[in-house]
N, C-alpha and C positions, 0 to 999 in steps of 0.2 A: 656249385662246383666250377662253373665258368668264372665266377668272381675270383676264386682262389687260383685256378690253374690257367685261366685265360685261353690262349691260342691252342694249347694241347688239349684242353677239355672240349673246345669247339670242334676240333678235328675229330676227336674220338667219338663225340656224339653224332657227327655227321655220317659216320660209317654205317652202312646197311647191316642191320642185325645186332648192333651194339646198343643195348639199352643203357639206362643210367647206372645200373649196378656194375655191369661189365666195363663200361667206360670209366667209371670211378676206380675200378680195380686196375685197369691198364694205366690210367693216368697217375694213380697213387704209387705204382711200382717205381722204384728208383732205377731208371735206365741210365746207362753210362753215356749214351749219346742219342742223337735224334734218329739215327738209323735203327737202333735197338727199339726205340719207341714205335716206329713204323712196323718193325717185325712183329712186335707184340700185338699191334692192331690187326695185322694180317692174320696172325695165328687165331685171334678171337673171331675174326670174320670167317675164317675157314671152319672153325668149330661150329659157328652158327649155321653155315651152309651144310655141314655134315649132319647136324642134329635136328634141323628144322623139319617140320612135318610137311609132306607134300599133299596137295589137294586142299579141300574145303577148309 
């Protein structure tokens, strides 16, 4: 994925809670600009925070 999408893939993979599948989904989506890309990342990170299990 990094070889194909370069910087955007590296940014998406560096975000806490975004695994390879979610990062690929965000990067593969056709955003109209960089701001929309970051909004999609933030949305995915919020979803992770909302659904992650607390504790052990």
